[in-house]
The first five atom37 places (N, CA, C, CB, O) and aatype in JSON, in Angstrom:
{
  "aatype": [12, 0, 3, 4, 16, 10, 10, 0, 16, 4, 9, 13, 13, 2, 3, 11, 12, 0, 1, 12, 14, 11, 16, 16, 6, 13, 12, 11, 2, 11, 13, 4, 11, 7, 3, 2, 15, 9, 4, 0, 1, 8, 16, 19, 13, 10, 0, 10, 7, 1, 6, 11, 19, 14, 10, 3, 10, 13, 14, 7, 3, 12, 6, 16, 0, 0, 9, 19, 9, 15, 0, 7, 11, 11],
  "atom_mask": [
    [1, 1, 1, 1, 1],
    [1, 1, 1, 1, 1],
    [1, 1, 1, 1, 1],
    [1, 1, 1, 1, 1],
    [1, 1, 1, 1, 1],
    [1, 1, 1, 1, 1],
    [1, 1, 1, 1, 1],
    [1, 1, 1, 1, 1],
    [1, 1, 1, 1, 1],
    [1, 1, 1, 1, 1],
    [1, 1, 1, 1, 1],
    [1, 1, 1, 1, 1],
    [1, 1, 1, 1, 1],
    [1, 1, 1, 1, 1],
    [1, 1, 1, 1, 1],
    [1, 1, 1, 1, 1],
    [1, 1, 1, 1, 1],
    [1, 1, 1, 1, 1],
    [1, 1, 1, 1, 1],
    [1, 1, 1, 1, 1],
    [1, 1, 1, 1, 1],
    [1, 1, 1, 1, 1],
    [1, 1, 1, 1, 1],
    [1, 1, 1, 1, 1],
    [1, 1, 1, 1, 1],
    [1, 1, 1, 1, 1],
    [1, 1, 1, 1, 1],
    [1, 1, 1, 1, 1],
    [1, 1, 1, 1, 1],
    [1, 1, 1, 1, 1],
    [1, 1, 1, 1, 1],
    [1, 1, 1, 1, 1],
    [1, 1, 1, 1, 1],
    [1, 1, 1, 0, 1],
    [1, 1, 1, 1, 1],
    [1, 1, 1, 1, 1],
    [1, 1, 1, 1, 1],
    [1, 1, 1, 1, 1],
    [1, 1, 1, 1, 1],
    [1, 1, 1, 1, 1],
    [1, 1, 1, 1, 1],
    [1, 1, 1, 1, 1],
    [1, 1, 1, 1, 1],
    [1, 1, 1, 1, 1],
    [1, 1, 1, 1, 1],
    [1, 1, 1, 1, 1],
    [1, 1, 1, 1, 1],
    [1, 1, 1, 1, 1],
    [1, 1, 1, 0, 1],
    [1, 1, 1, 1, 1],
    [1, 1, 1, 1, 1],
    [1, 1, 1, 1, 1],
    [1, 1, 1, 1, 1],
    [1, 1, 1, 1, 1],
    [1, 1, 1, 1, 1],
    [1, 1, 1, 1, 1],
    [1, 1, 1, 1, 1],
    [1, 1, 1, 1, 1],
    [1, 1, 1, 1, 1],
    [1, 1, 1, 0, 1],
    [1, 1, 1, 1, 1],
    [1, 1, 1, 1, 1],
    [1, 1, 1, 1, 1],
    [1, 1, 1, 1, 1],
    [1, 1, 1, 1, 1],
    [1, 1, 1, 1, 1],
    [1, 1, 1, 1, 1],
    [1, 1, 1, 1, 1],
    [1, 1, 1, 1, 1],
    [1, 1, 1, 1, 1],
    [1, 1, 1, 1, 1],
    [1, 1, 1, 0, 1],
    [1, 1, 1, 1, 1],
    [1, 1, 1, 1, 1]
  ],
  "atom_positions": [
    [[0.84, -1.18, 0.0], [0.0, 0.0, 0.0], [0.88, 1.24, 0.0], [-0.96, 0.0, 1.22], [1.95, 1.25, 0.62]],
    [[0.47, 2.26, -0.67], [1.25, 3.49, -0.81], [1.12, 4.38, 0.43], [0.81, 4.25, -2.05], [0.26, 4.17, 1.28]],
    [[1.99, 5.37, 0.51], [1.91, 6.34, 1.59], [0.56, 7.05, 1.54], [3.06, 7.37, 1.5], [-0.05, 7.17, 0.48]],
    [[0.11, 7.51, 2.69], [-1.13, 8.26, 2.79], [-1.04, 9.51, 1.91], [-1.42, 8.65, 4.26], [-0.02, 10.2, 1.89]],
    [[-2.1, 9.78, 1.19], [-2.13, 10.96, 0.31], [-2.09, 12.26, 1.09], [-3.37, 10.92, -0.58], [-1.79, 13.31, 0.52]],
    [[-2.4, 12.21, 2.36], [-2.42, 13.42, 3.19], [-1.11, 13.66, 3.94], [-3.54, 13.34, 4.19], [-0.97, 14.68, 4.62]],
    [[-0.18, 12.74, 3.82], [1.05, 12.8, 4.62], [1.79, 14.13, 4.51], [1.96, 11.68, 4.21], [2.19, 14.69, 5.53]],
    [[1.99, 14.62, 3.34], [2.77, 15.85, 3.14], [2.11, 17.07, 3.76], [3.0, 16.09, 1.67], [2.79, 18.03, 4.12]],
    [[0.8, 17.06, 3.88], [0.08, 18.23, 4.39], [-0.68, 17.95, 5.68], [-0.88, 18.72, 3.34], [-1.54, 18.74, 6.07]],
    [[-0.38, 16.85, 6.34], [-1.1, 16.49, 7.57], [-0.8, 17.51, 8.66], [-0.71, 15.06, 8.03], [0.34, 17.67, 9.08]],
    [[-1.84, 18.18, 9.12], [-1.68, 19.2, 10.15], [-1.12, 18.62, 11.43], [-3.02, 19.88, 10.43], [-0.31, 19.25, 12.11]],
    [[-1.54, 17.42, 11.77], [-1.07, 16.79, 13.0], [0.45, 16.68, 13.02], [-1.69, 15.4, 13.17], [1.08, 17.06, 14.0]],
    [[1.02, 16.17, 11.97], [2.47, 15.98, 11.94], [3.23, 17.26, 11.64], [2.83, 14.94, 10.91], [4.32, 17.47, 12.19]],
    [[2.71, 18.1, 10.8], [3.45, 19.29, 10.4], [3.32, 20.44, 11.38], [2.98, 19.74, 9.05], [4.14, 21.36, 11.36]],
    [[2.32, 20.41, 12.24], [2.17, 21.47, 13.24], [2.31, 20.95, 14.66], [0.82, 22.15, 13.07], [3.15, 21.44, 15.42]],
    [[1.52, 19.97, 15.03], [1.47, 19.48, 16.4], [2.71, 18.7, 16.82], [0.26, 18.61, 16.58], [3.09, 18.73, 17.99]],
    [[3.34, 18.01, 15.9], [4.46, 17.14, 16.24], [5.8, 17.68, 15.74], [4.23, 15.76, 15.66], [6.79, 16.95, 15.74]],
    [[5.86, 18.9, 15.33], [7.07, 19.46, 14.72], [8.29, 19.41, 15.64], [6.81, 20.89, 14.32], [9.42, 19.31, 15.15]],
    [[8.08, 19.46, 16.93], [9.21, 19.48, 17.88], [9.6, 18.1, 18.38], [8.87, 20.35, 19.06], [10.44, 17.97, 19.26]],
    [[9.0, 17.07, 17.82], [9.27, 15.71, 18.27], [9.61, 14.82, 17.08], [8.06, 15.13, 19.05], [8.83, 13.94, 16.73]],
    [[10.76, 15.04, 16.45], [11.07, 14.34, 15.2], [11.14, 12.82, 15.3], [12.36, 14.84, 14.68], [10.7, 12.13, 14.38]],
    [[11.68, 12.28, 16.37], [11.77, 10.82, 16.49], [10.4, 10.18, 16.68], [12.69, 10.43, 17.66], [10.09, 9.16, 16.06]],
    [[9.59, 10.78, 17.51], [8.23, 10.28, 17.72], [7.42, 10.43, 16.44], [7.54, 11.04, 18.87], [6.66, 9.53, 16.07]],
    [[7.59, 11.54, 15.77], [6.88, 11.78, 14.51], [7.23, 10.72, 13.49], [7.2, 13.18, 13.96], [6.35, 10.17, 12.83]],
    [[8.5, 10.42, 13.34], [8.92, 9.42, 12.35], [8.37, 8.04, 12.69], [10.45, 9.37, 12.27], [7.93, 7.31, 11.8]],
    [[8.38, 7.68, 13.97], [7.82, 6.41, 14.4], [6.33, 6.33, 14.05], [8.01, 6.21, 15.92], [5.86, 5.34, 13.48]],
    [[5.59, 7.39, 14.38], [4.15, 7.4, 14.12], [3.85, 7.41, 12.62], [3.51, 8.62, 14.78], [2.91, 6.75, 12.18]],
    [[4.63, 8.14, 11.85], [4.44, 8.15, 10.4], [4.64, 6.75, 9.81], [5.4, 9.14, 9.73], [3.89, 6.31, 8.95]],
    [[5.67, 6.06, 10.29], [5.92, 4.7, 9.8], [4.76, 3.77, 10.14], [7.23, 4.16, 10.38], [4.41, 2.89, 9.35]],
    [[4.18, 3.95, 11.31], [3.1, 3.07, 11.74], [1.77, 3.4, 11.07], [2.95, 3.15, 13.25], [1.07, 2.5, 10.62]],
    [[1.42, 4.68, 11.0], [0.09, 5.08, 10.55], [-0.01, 5.6, 9.12], [-0.42, 6.1, 11.46], [-1.08, 5.56, 8.53]],
    [[1.07, 6.08, 8.57], [0.99, 6.8, 7.29], [1.65, 6.07, 6.12], [1.63, 8.14, 7.43], [1.27, 6.28, 4.96]],
    [[2.6, 5.25, 6.41], [3.34, 4.58, 5.34], [2.92, 3.12, 5.29], [4.87, 4.7, 5.56], [3.27, 2.33, 6.16]],
    [[2.19, 2.78, 4.29], [1.69, 1.42, 4.17], [0.2, 1.37, 4.44], [0.0, 0.0, 0.0], [-0.59, 1.97, 3.71]],
    [[-0.2, 0.66, 5.48], [-1.62, 0.46, 5.79], [-2.15, 1.62, 6.63], [-1.83, -0.88, 6.52], [-2.06, 1.59, 7.86]],
    [[-2.7, 2.62, 5.97], [-3.22, 3.77, 6.72], [-4.66, 3.58, 7.18], [-3.11, 5.02, 5.88], [-5.29, 4.52, 7.65]],
    [[-5.19, 2.36, 7.03], [-6.55, 2.09, 7.5], [-6.63, 2.07, 9.02], [-7.04, 0.76, 6.94], [-7.73, 2.09, 9.58]],
    [[-5.48, 2.03, 9.7], [-5.48, 2.06, 11.16], [-5.31, 3.48, 11.7], [-4.36, 1.17, 11.7], [-5.25, 3.68, 12.91]],
    [[-5.25, 4.46, 10.82], [-5.1, 5.86, 11.23], [-6.47, 6.49, 11.44], [-4.3, 6.66, 10.16], [-7.3, 6.55, 10.53]],
    [[-6.7, 6.97, 12.65], [-7.97, 7.6, 12.98], [-8.21, 8.85, 12.14], [-8.01, 7.96, 14.47], [-9.33, 9.1, 11.71]],
    [[-7.17, 9.61, 11.9], [-7.31, 10.85, 11.12], [-7.72, 10.52, 9.68], [-5.98, 11.64, 11.12], [-8.59, 11.18, 9.12]],
    [[-7.1, 9.51, 9.11], [-7.42, 9.12, 7.74], [-8.84, 8.55, 7.65], [-6.4, 8.1, 7.22], [-9.54, 8.76, 6.67]],
    [[-9.24, 7.83, 8.68], [-10.57, 7.25, 8.73], [-11.65, 8.34, 8.73], [-10.72, 6.36, 9.97], [-12.63, 8.24, 8.0]],
    [[-11.45, 9.37, 9.55], [-12.41, 10.49, 9.57], [-12.38, 11.22, 8.22], [-12.08, 11.47, 10.73], [-13.44, 11.59, 7.7]],
    [[-11.21, 11.43, 7.68], [-11.09, 12.08, 6.37], [-11.9, 11.35, 5.31], [-9.61, 12.15, 5.95], [-12.64, 11.97, 4.55]],
    [[-11.77, 10.04, 5.27], [-12.5, 9.26, 4.26], [-14.01, 9.32, 4.47], [-12.05, 7.81, 4.29], [-14.78, 9.36, 3.51]],
    [[-14.43, 9.34, 5.72], [-15.87, 9.32, 6.02], [-16.54, 10.68, 5.89], [-16.08, 8.8, 7.41], [-17.67, 10.77, 5.42]],
    [[-15.84, 11.74, 6.3], [-16.49, 13.05, 6.4], [-15.81, 14.18, 5.64], [-16.6, 13.43, 7.82], [-16.4, 15.23, 5.43]],
    [[-14.59, 13.97, 5.23], [-13.85, 15.03, 4.55], [-12.81, 15.66, 5.47], [0.0, 0.0, 0.0], [-12.91, 15.58, 6.69]],
    [[-11.84, 16.27, 4.86], [-10.69, 16.82, 5.6], [-11.08, 17.87, 6.64], [-9.71, 17.44, 4.63], [-10.5, 17.92, 7.72]],
    [[-12.05, 18.69, 6.33], [-12.44, 19.77, 7.23], [-13.05, 19.26, 8.53], [-13.43, 20.69, 6.54], [-13.14, 20.01, 9.5]],
    [[-13.47, 18.02, 8.58], [-14.09, 17.44, 9.78], [-13.1, 16.68, 10.66], [-15.21, 16.51, 9.37], [-13.48, 16.17, 11.72]],
    [[-11.84, 16.61, 10.25], [-10.84, 15.92, 11.07], [-10.41, 16.86, 12.19], [-9.6, 15.49, 10.2], [-9.86, 17.93, 11.92]],
    [[-10.65, 16.49, 13.46], [-10.24, 17.35, 14.57], [-8.74, 17.58, 14.56], [-10.67, 16.74, 15.91], [-7.97, 16.64, 14.34]],
    [[-8.33, 18.8, 14.8], [-6.91, 19.14, 14.77], [-6.1, 18.34, 15.78], [-6.72, 20.61, 15.03], [-4.93, 18.04, 15.54]],
    [[-6.72, 18.0, 16.91], [-5.99, 17.32, 17.97], [-6.21, 15.8, 17.99], [-6.38, 17.9, 19.29], [-5.84, 15.15, 18.96]],
    [[-6.8, 15.25, 16.96], [-7.05, 13.81, 16.9], [-5.75, 13.06, 16.65], [-8.09, 13.49, 15.8], [-5.08, 13.28, 15.64]],
    [[-5.4, 12.18, 17.57], [-4.2, 11.37, 17.41], [-4.46, 10.23, 16.43], [-3.73, 10.81, 18.77], [-5.57, 9.7, 16.4]],
    [[-3.49, 9.86, 15.64], [-3.66, 8.81, 14.64], [-4.15, 7.48, 15.22], [-2.38, 8.59, 13.93], [-4.86, 6.75, 14.53]],
    [[-3.8, 7.17, 16.44], [-4.19, 5.9, 17.03], [-5.51, 5.92, 17.78], [0.0, 0.0, 0.0], [-5.9, 4.91, 18.37]],
    [[-6.19, 7.04, 17.78], [-7.42, 7.19, 18.56], [-8.67, 6.86, 17.74], [-7.52, 8.61, 19.1], [-9.46, 7.74, 17.4]],
    [[-8.81, 5.58, 17.43], [-9.95, 5.13, 16.62], [-11.28, 5.28, 17.36], [-9.75, 3.68, 16.19], [-12.32, 5.43, 16.72]],
    [[-11.25, 5.24, 18.68], [-12.48, 5.4, 19.45], [-13.07, 6.8, 19.23], [-12.21, 5.17, 20.96], [-14.27, 6.94, 18.99]],
    [[-12.23, 7.82, 19.32], [-12.69, 9.17, 19.08], [-13.09, 9.35, 17.61], [-11.61, 10.19, 19.46], [-14.07, 10.04, 17.32]],
    [[-12.36, 8.74, 16.72], [-12.71, 8.81, 15.29], [-14.12, 8.28, 15.06], [-11.7, 8.03, 14.44], [-14.89, 8.87, 14.3]],
    [[-14.46, 7.17, 15.7], [-15.8, 6.6, 15.55], [-16.87, 7.56, 16.06], [-15.89, 5.25, 16.3], [-17.94, 7.68, 15.47]],
    [[-16.59, 8.23, 17.17], [-17.53, 9.21, 17.73], [-17.7, 10.38, 16.77], [-17.04, 9.71, 19.11], [-18.83, 10.81, 16.51]],
    [[-16.6, 10.9, 16.25], [-16.63, 12.03, 15.32], [-17.43, 11.65, 14.06], [-15.19, 12.46, 14.93], [-18.25, 12.43, 13.58]],
    [[-17.19, 10.47, 13.55], [-17.89, 10.01, 12.34], [-19.37, 9.85, 12.62], [-17.29, 8.67, 11.84], [-20.21, 10.27, 11.82]],
    [[-19.7, 9.26, 13.74], [-21.1, 9.07, 14.1], [-21.83, 10.4, 14.22], [-21.2, 8.29, 15.4], [-22.94, 10.56, 13.72]],
    [[-21.2, 11.35, 14.89], [-21.8, 12.68, 15.05], [-21.9, 13.42, 13.72], [-20.99, 13.51, 16.06], [-22.85, 14.16, 13.48]],
    [[-20.92, 13.23, 12.88], [-20.89, 13.93, 11.59], [-21.88, 13.42, 10.57], [0.0, 0.0, 0.0], [-22.21, 14.13, 9.63]],
    [[-22.36, 12.21, 10.75], [-23.31, 11.62, 9.8], [-24.76, 11.89, 10.18], [-23.08, 10.14, 9.7], [-25.68, 11.51, 9.45]],
    [[-24.97, 12.54, 11.32], [-26.33, 12.83, 11.77], [-26.85, 14.09, 11.14], [-26.39, 12.95, 13.26], [-27.98, 14.49, 11.41]]
  ]
}
């Protein structure tokens, strides 16, 4: 699977994680490069669009992603 199409412009990594390069690289390898179906941010993006992805949503927080998606579809 290819890198996430949002990787280059992901607000989470480019703004929120800018001061944590090692953690950022680890998280990018896990959530953005390859199987991005486990990324909460990407999941919300696919379901509701980029504008509905919470700025502070962590990639591994699928529980919050499910809540956001559920609320956004009402």
